[in-house]
Residue frames relative to the residue before (quaternion, step in Angstrom):
aa qw qx qy qz dx dy dz
M 1.0000 0.0000 0.0000 0.0000 0.00 0.00 0.00
S 0.4881 -0.6502 0.4706 0.3428 3.60 -1.14 0.45
E 0.5837 -0.6210 0.3889 0.3499 3.54 -1.20 0.26
R 0.3171 0.7459 -0.5494 0.2031 3.52 0.99 0.41
E 0.5565 -0.6156 0.4456 0.3358 3.47 -1.35 0.47
I 0.2010 -0.7939 0.5491 0.1670 3.55 -0.71 1.08
P 0.5559 -0.6352 0.4427 0.3025 3.59 -0.97 1.08
D 0.6002 -0.5749 0.4302 0.3524 3.67 -1.10 0.70
S 0.6263 0.5332 -0.3470 0.4505 3.61 1.02 -0.83
A 0.6752 0.4934 -0.3148 0.4490 3.55 0.93 -0.97
K 0.6086 0.5698 -0.3299 0.4429 3.61 1.08 -0.63
R 0.6619 0.4782 -0.2920 0.4980 3.48 0.99 -1.03
G 0.6754 0.4783 -0.3406 0.4462 3.67 0.72 -0.86
Y 0.6181 0.5323 -0.3717 0.4433 3.66 1.03 -0.68
K 0.6573 0.5314 -0.3004 0.4421 3.66 0.98 -0.86
E 0.7291 0.3798 -0.2373 0.5175 3.52 1.22 -0.69
R 0.3980 0.7821 -0.4417 0.1864 3.60 1.00 -0.01
L 0.6604 0.5064 -0.2971 0.4681 3.52 1.14 -0.76
K 0.5698 0.5257 -0.4039 0.4856 3.67 1.17 -0.16
Y 0.6193 0.4959 -0.3577 0.4925 3.68 1.02 -0.66
L 0.6369 0.5464 -0.3096 0.4471 3.51 0.88 -0.82
R 0.7016 0.4985 -0.2568 0.4396 3.55 0.79 -0.99
R 0.6917 0.4530 -0.2505 0.5035 3.43 1.03 -0.84
G 0.5634 0.5528 -0.3826 0.4802 3.60 1.25 -0.37
Q 0.6490 0.5686 -0.2710 0.4266 3.49 0.94 -1.08
E 0.6599 0.5066 -0.2726 0.4834 3.42 1.02 -1.18
A 0.6734 0.4820 -0.3132 0.4648 3.66 0.81 -0.88
F 0.6399 0.4985 -0.3574 0.4629 3.63 0.76 -0.82
Q 0.6407 0.5135 -0.3339 0.4629 3.72 0.92 -0.85
A 0.7082 0.4333 -0.2493 0.4986 3.63 0.96 -0.88
K 0.4294 -0.7273 0.4183 0.3341 3.62 1.40 0.14
E 0.4115 0.6479 -0.5198 0.3752 3.49 0.96 0.85
V 0.1713 -0.8503 0.4911 0.0806 3.59 0.75 1.22
S 0.7267 0.4531 -0.3318 0.3956 3.61 0.39 -1.02
K 0.6212 0.5568 -0.3152 0.4525 3.58 1.14 -0.83
A 0.6630 0.5380 -0.2751 0.4420 3.51 1.06 -0.94
V 0.6754 0.5196 -0.2981 0.4301 3.39 1.04 -0.89
Q 0.5715 0.5509 -0.3449 0.5010 3.57 1.35 -0.64
F 0.7094 0.4655 -0.3042 0.4330 3.61 0.67 -0.91
Y 0.6541 0.4789 -0.3085 0.4976 3.53 0.98 -0.82
A 0.6104 0.5321 -0.3790 0.4480 3.58 0.94 -0.43
S 0.6677 0.4844 -0.3075 0.4744 3.57 1.02 -0.78
Y 0.6181 0.5116 -0.3557 0.4792 3.58 1.15 -0.63
L 0.6659 0.4960 -0.3167 0.4586 3.57 0.73 -0.79
K 0.6424 0.4928 -0.3268 0.4875 3.69 1.08 -0.92
A 0.6119 0.5562 -0.3571 0.4344 3.63 0.85 -0.67
L 0.6919 0.4591 -0.3005 0.4692 3.54 0.92 -0.78
S 0.7160 0.4597 -0.2962 0.4339 3.57 0.97 -0.97
D 0.5598 0.5852 -0.3658 0.4586 3.53 1.18 -0.52
F 0.6681 0.5111 -0.2974 0.4516 3.54 0.91 -1.05
F 0.7579 0.3425 -0.2154 0.5117 3.57 0.99 -0.72
G 0.4875 -0.7620 0.3572 0.2327 3.45 1.23 0.30
I 0.5570 0.5604 -0.3617 0.4948 3.30 1.28 0.90
S 0.5159 -0.5701 0.4732 0.4300 3.81 -1.15 0.21
E 0.6517 -0.5584 0.3442 0.3807 3.60 -1.16 0.68
N 0.6862 0.4946 -0.3500 0.4025 3.65 0.91 -0.65
H 0.6711 0.4368 -0.3219 0.5053 3.50 1.31 0.06
L 0.3198 0.7377 -0.5213 0.2858 3.48 1.18 0.51
D 0.0216 0.8214 -0.5608 0.1021 3.67 -0.68 1.07
P 0.6285 -0.5335 0.4311 0.3668 3.51 -1.18 0.62
K 0.6130 0.5759 -0.3729 0.3918 3.68 0.95 -0.64
F 0.6087 0.5176 -0.3949 0.4534 3.68 0.97 -0.29
F 0.6950 0.4894 -0.2741 0.4498 3.62 1.05 -0.29
D 0.5014 -0.5886 0.5225 0.3594 3.60 -1.34 0.31
L 0.3436 -0.7945 0.4512 0.2171 3.69 -0.20 1.09
T 0.6999 0.4154 -0.3231 0.4829 3.50 1.19 -0.22
K 0.6968 0.4892 -0.2785 0.4445 3.59 0.97 -0.85
D 0.7934 0.3763 -0.1224 0.4625 3.44 1.06 -1.08
K 0.1380 0.8104 -0.5417 0.1753 3.68 1.16 0.70
A 0.6890 0.4748 -0.3109 0.4508 3.65 0.67 -1.13
E 0.6546 0.4912 -0.3544 0.4524 3.70 0.85 -0.86
L 0.6545 0.5034 -0.3632 0.4317 3.62 0.81 -0.93
L 0.5957 0.5385 -0.3705 0.4668 3.68 0.97 -0.69
L 0.6694 0.5089 -0.3041 0.4478 3.61 0.78 -1.13
I 0.6564 0.4967 -0.3575 0.4413 3.71 0.89 -0.90
S 0.6221 0.5324 -0.3509 0.4544 3.64 0.95 -0.94
Q 0.6710 0.4839 -0.3272 0.4567 3.66 0.83 -0.80
V 0.6246 0.5423 -0.3510 0.4388 3.58 1.02 -0.70
Y 0.6621 0.5047 -0.2623 0.4880 3.50 1.03 -0.86
W 0.6109 0.5421 -0.3333 0.4711 3.51 1.13 -0.68
D 0.6779 0.4950 -0.2895 0.4600 3.50 0.84 -0.92
L 0.6325 0.5379 -0.3075 0.4648 3.59 1.18 -0.81
S 0.6319 0.5618 -0.3123 0.4330 3.42 0.97 -0.97
K 0.6641 0.4768 -0.2890 0.4981 3.66 1.06 -0.82
A 0.6799 0.5026 -0.3175 0.4293 3.50 0.87 -0.73
Y 0.6807 0.4702 -0.2810 0.4865 3.52 0.93 -0.90
D 0.5480 0.6351 -0.3661 0.4028 3.61 1.29 -0.65
R 0.6879 0.5072 -0.2630 0.4476 3.60 1.12 -0.84
S 0.6968 0.4616 -0.2640 0.4813 3.58 1.28 -0.18
P 0.4548 -0.7259 0.4318 0.2825 3.57 -0.23 1.15
G 0.7623 0.4180 -0.2384 0.4328 3.56 0.86 -0.87
L 0.7026 0.4456 -0.2653 0.4873 3.46 1.25 0.02
Q 0.2248 0.7888 -0.5303 0.2146 3.59 1.12 0.69
S 0.6331 0.4879 -0.3785 0.4667 3.73 0.89 -0.72
E 0.6163 0.5231 -0.3459 0.4764 3.77 0.96 -0.71
C 0.6557 0.5298 -0.3063 0.4423 3.57 0.95 -0.80
I 0.6829 0.4601 -0.2791 0.4941 3.59 1.00 -0.89
R 0.5938 0.5805 -0.3325 0.4472 3.61 1.16 -0.59
C 0.6912 0.4804 -0.2403 0.4834 3.46 1.07 -1.12
L 0.5542 0.5803 -0.3433 0.4881 3.59 1.23 -0.70
S 0.6922 0.4956 -0.2783 0.4447 3.50 0.84 -1.02
Q 0.6038 0.5113 -0.3027 0.5314 3.62 1.14 -0.72
F 0.6547 0.5053 -0.3230 0.4602 3.62 0.90 -0.80
V 0.6263 0.5131 -0.3189 0.4928 3.62 1.06 -0.70
K 0.6408 0.5430 -0.3156 0.4415 3.59 1.00 -1.05
F 0.7584 0.4040 -0.1924 0.4738 3.56 0.89 -0.94
T 0.6667 0.4801 -0.2960 0.4873 3.59 1.34 0.19
I 0.6832 0.5236 -0.3091 0.4044 3.64 0.79 -0.86
G 0.7691 0.2442 -0.2341 0.5423 3.64 -0.72 1.09
F 0.6865 0.4487 -0.3482 0.4541 3.78 0.89 -0.14
K 0.6703 -0.5409 0.3439 0.3740 3.42 -1.32 0.43
H 0.6458 0.5204 -0.3228 0.4559 3.61 1.24 -0.47
Q 0.3788 0.7256 -0.5150 0.2546 3.68 1.17 0.06
H 0.6215 0.5441 -0.3631 0.4310 3.62 0.86 -0.74
I 0.6311 0.5742 -0.2731 0.4442 3.59 1.03 -1.03
N 0.7049 0.4378 -0.2075 0.5180 3.45 0.91 -1.08
A 0.6436 0.4947 -0.3483 0.4688 3.61 0.80 -0.53
N 0.5642 0.5852 -0.3006 0.4989 3.57 1.19 -0.58
L 0.6859 0.5017 -0.2427 0.4679 3.45 0.93 -1.15
L 0.6203 0.5077 -0.3107 0.5107 3.64 0.98 -0.83
K 0.6792 0.5345 -0.2947 0.4075 3.62 0.77 -1.12
K 0.6854 0.5052 -0.2759 0.4459 3.44 0.90 -0.89
Y 0.6185 0.5503 -0.2917 0.4791 3.43 1.18 -1.01
L 0.6935 0.4457 -0.2927 0.4846 3.67 0.80 -0.90
R 0.6641 0.5339 -0.3137 0.4190 3.56 0.93 -0.77
N 0.6864 0.4651 -0.2413 0.5043 3.51 1.28 -0.55
N 0.3835 -0.7566 0.4361 0.3006 3.52 1.40 0.03
S 0.3211 0.7844 -0.4903 0.2032 3.55 1.16 0.73
A 0.6727 0.5620 -0.3196 0.3598 3.70 1.16 -0.40
V 0.4927 -0.6671 0.4929 0.2632 3.46 -0.89 0.89
N 0.7276 0.3117 -0.0679 0.6073 3.38 1.09 -1.37
Q 0.0430 -0.8482 0.5232 0.0707 3.58 0.30 1.05
Q 0.5294 0.5990 -0.4259 0.4237 3.63 1.08 -0.52
A 0.7153 0.4960 -0.2760 0.4076 3.64 0.68 -1.08
F 0.6693 0.4840 -0.2936 0.4812 3.44 1.04 -0.88
K 0.6359 0.5330 -0.3264 0.4527 3.62 1.03 -0.77
G 0.6051 0.5337 -0.3400 0.4831 3.54 1.22 -0.87
A 0.6918 0.4692 -0.3086 0.4538 3.63 0.72 -0.84
F 0.6391 0.5160 -0.3386 0.4590 3.54 1.05 -0.63
T 0.6252 0.5583 -0.3358 0.4298 3.56 1.01 -0.82
K 0.6671 0.5459 -0.2768 0.4246 3.49 1.18 -0.90
I 0.8097 0.3062 -0.1264 0.4845 3.55 1.10 -0.88
Q 0.4239 0.7192 -0.4790 0.2712 3.60 1.23 -0.37
V 0.3502 0.6896 -0.6041 0.1921 3.55 -0.96 0.84
D 0.3823 -0.6283 0.6104 0.2941 3.47 -1.19 0.66
S 0.5427 -0.6486 0.4138 0.3369 3.69 -0.79 0.88
K 0.7034 0.3984 -0.2584 0.5289 3.64 1.08 -0.47
K 0.5473 0.6131 -0.4358 0.3669 3.71 1.07 -0.08
C 0.0611 -0.7024 0.7036 0.0890 3.60 -1.34 0.53
Y 0.4690 -0.7697 0.3661 0.2313 3.34 0.01 1.63
I 0.7636 0.4119 -0.2153 0.4482 3.75 0.45 -1.24
A 0.6693 0.4825 -0.2912 0.4841 3.53 1.00 -1.08
T 0.5905 0.5483 -0.3645 0.4667 3.66 1.06 -0.64
Y 0.6840 0.5160 -0.2445 0.4541 3.49 0.88 -1.11
A 0.7243 0.4640 -0.2251 0.4576 3.49 0.93 -0.82
F 0.8290 0.2199 -0.0803 0.5079 3.55 1.06 -1.03
G 0.5058 -0.5971 0.4026 0.4749 3.51 1.23 -0.61
E 0.7134 -0.5248 0.2966 0.3574 3.43 -1.43 0.58
N 0.8055 0.2588 -0.1344 0.5158 3.74 0.92 -0.77
H 0.2892 0.7307 -0.5430 0.2960 3.72 1.08 0.57
H 0.5821 -0.6092 0.4202 0.3368 3.58 -1.04 0.82
I 0.6234 0.5016 -0.3572 0.4818 3.61 1.08 -0.73
T 0.6459 0.4902 -0.3626 0.4594 3.74 0.78 -0.69
N 0.6739 0.5066 -0.3225 0.4304 3.59 0.94 -0.75
S 0.6197 0.5643 -0.3159 0.4446 3.44 1.21 -0.90
L 0.6872 0.4773 -0.3051 0.4548 3.57 0.92 -0.88
R 0.5856 0.5956 -0.3647 0.4115 3.54 1.13 -0.68
L 0.6170 0.5451 -0.2667 0.5010 3.41 1.16 -1.15
F 0.6637 0.5240 -0.3136 0.4319 3.62 0.79 -0.74
K 0.6523 0.5294 -0.2778 0.4659 3.47 1.16 -0.99
S 0.7170 0.4706 -0.2132 0.4680 3.58 0.98 -1.10
D 0.7159 0.4529 -0.2410 0.4736 3.59 0.89 -0.92
Y 0.8545 0.1681 -0.0836 0.4843 3.62 0.89 -0.75
L 0.6289 0.5270 -0.3365 0.4621 3.63 0.80 -0.86
N 0.7348 0.4830 -0.2540 0.4028 3.60 0.75 -1.11
N 0.7078 0.4665 -0.2611 0.4618 3.59 1.32 -0.34
S 0.7106 0.3289 -0.2732 0.5588 3.60 1.13 0.66
S 0.5987 -0.6101 0.3877 0.3450 3.49 -1.16 0.77
I 0.6209 0.4890 -0.3455 0.5060 3.60 1.16 -0.83
G 0.6523 0.5462 -0.3151 0.4205 3.58 0.81 -0.59
N 0.6481 0.4831 -0.2683 0.5241 3.48 1.17 -0.78
K 0.6368 0.4703 -0.3616 0.4925 3.63 1.04 -0.57
L 0.6390 0.4937 -0.3725 0.4574 3.67 0.86 -0.64
I 0.5858 0.5637 -0.3519 0.4640 3.63 1.03 -0.64
E 0.6696 0.5070 -0.3018 0.4512 3.55 0.85 -1.13
V 0.7286 0.4375 -0.3084 0.4274 3.54 0.80 -0.89
Y 0.5966 0.5599 -0.3312 0.4700 3.46 1.22 -0.50
Y 0.6768 0.4287 -0.3112 0.5113 3.67 0.94 -0.70
S 0.6471 0.5271 -0.3537 0.4223 3.61 1.04 -0.32
I 0.7505 0.4002 -0.1777 0.4950 3.50 1.15 -0.73
S 0.6795 0.5366 -0.3262 0.3793 3.67 0.82 -0.88
P 0.6051 0.5682 -0.3868 0.4018 3.58 1.02 -0.57
K 0.6378 0.5114 -0.3104 0.4852 3.56 1.16 -0.98
I 0.6604 0.4882 -0.3869 0.4193 3.69 0.85 -0.71
I 0.6501 0.5179 -0.3242 0.4516 3.62 0.93 -0.94
Q 0.5985 0.5730 -0.3322 0.4506 3.66 1.07 -0.83
F 0.6478 0.5086 -0.2690 0.4994 3.58 0.99 -1.08
S 0.6981 0.5124 -0.2877 0.4090 3.54 0.84 -0.82
N 0.6455 0.5357 -0.2743 0.4703 3.40 1.27 -0.89
H 0.7173 0.4668 -0.2527 0.4514 3.43 1.11 -0.84
N 0.7611 0.2517 -0.1391 0.5814 3.40 1.33 -0.37
P 0.2658 -0.8552 0.4283 0.1207 3.54 0.42 1.46
F 0.6859 0.4954 -0.2928 0.4453 3.54 0.81 -0.92
A 0.6766 0.4321 -0.3169 0.5051 3.64 0.95 -0.96
G 0.6319 0.5412 -0.3827 0.4016 3.64 0.96 -0.70
K 0.6134 0.5755 -0.3216 0.4348 3.52 1.01 -0.82
A 0.7061 0.4447 -0.2946 0.4657 3.46 0.95 -1.02
L 0.6300 0.5165 -0.3753 0.4421 3.66 0.97 -0.69
K 0.6214 0.5785 -0.3267 0.4154 3.66 1.06 -0.76
N 0.7916 0.3749 -0.1497 0.4587 3.41 0.86 -1.13
I 0.7652 0.3762 -0.2166 0.4755 3.53 1.01 -0.66
I 0.7695 0.3090 -0.1768 0.5301 3.58 1.18 -0.58
F 0.7469 0.4578 -0.2532 0.4104 3.60 0.60 -1.17
R 0.7360 0.4343 -0.2879 0.4321 3.48 0.59 -1.07
P 0.7004 0.3948 -0.3580 0.4748 3.78 0.70 -0.68
T 0.6170 0.5106 -0.4232 0.4237 3.73 0.86 -0.55
I 0.7051 0.4332 -0.3355 0.4501 3.64 0.68 -1.04
F 0.5793 0.5783 -0.4048 0.4076 3.59 0.93 -0.62
M 0.6863 0.4752 -0.2747 0.4771 3.67 0.85 -1.01
F 0.6495 0.5242 -0.3301 0.4410 3.57 1.01 -0.87
N 0.6260 0.5647 -0.3041 0.4436 3.50 1.01 -0.90
I 0.6541 0.4862 -0.3264 0.4788 3.56 1.05 -0.76
I 0.5933 0.5655 -0.3408 0.4605 3.61 1.05 -0.74
V 0.6969 0.4886 -0.2775 0.4456 3.48 0.89 -1.24
K 0.6628 0.5242 -0.3163 0.4311 3.71 0.93 -0.73
T 0.6800 0.4986 -0.2879 0.4541 3.42 1.15 -0.92
W 0.5839 0.5784 -0.3096 0.4782 3.55 1.35 -0.70
R 0.7097 0.4734 -0.2364 0.4651 3.44 0.91 -0.97
E 0.5860 0.5623 -0.3037 0.4981 3.56 1.20 -0.52
C 0.6765 0.4283 -0.2874 0.5256 3.62 1.03 -0.87
C 0.6110 0.5545 -0.3820 0.4162 3.61 0.89 -0.53
L 0.6764 0.4943 -0.2755 0.4715 3.54 1.08 -1.19
K 0.6331 0.5394 -0.3326 0.4446 3.71 1.09 -0.61
N 0.7047 0.4372 -0.2376 0.5058 3.51 1.13 -0.81
C-alpha cells in the first residue's frame, strides 16, 4: 500500500469491517437479502476507503497476496453473494455482472479457485441463475480442477508423470509467491481459450499438440526438474 495518510475514519471502518461481513453473511443465510446487501456494502466500503479507492476499483493488487489469502477468499464470497442477490432483481442485472467480474478477479490464480468454480458449477446445474449467460461466462473464466494443468493435460493426459510434475511445481512453488500467483492467473486466463480453440479445430489442435505443446512442455519439465533438484541441494 502507498504511504499516503489514511483518515482516522477509514482506519476505524477497517477495524470494524469483519463485523459488517459477519452480519452480512448471517443476513444472507437468513434470506434477508436486502439487509445482507447493506452489510456487504459497508464491508467493501471499509476496504475501499482504507485503500483510498472507489469500491469498483477494489483489486487483489492492494493486498498482500501471501498474508491476506483468507481475506481475498472472503471478498470473493461477498461478491458471489452480491451477484446472486442482484441477479434476482431485473433492474440490477448490470450490477450483477459487475459483481461477477469482481468475483472472478478475486478468484483466478488463488487456491480457492477450485472452491469458487464448484460454487458456480452447482449454481448453474440447479438452474438458479436468472442471467444464465453472465454466470456461464464467469464459470468459463474460472473453471478449473485444482489439480488440473490445462495444456499439460491436453498434451499428455490427466495422469501422465509430466502433468503431475507440473502440478507439483504449481502447488509447491508458484502458489507461494505473488509473481507465481500472477503467472497462474495469466495461465488460467489464456489456456482455456487455447484448449477451446483446439477442441473446435481438431486438425489445428492436433498440430499444436504434437508440434508445439508436447516438445515445449517436455523441455520445460526438464528445466523445472533441474531447478527443483538444485533447490533441494542448496
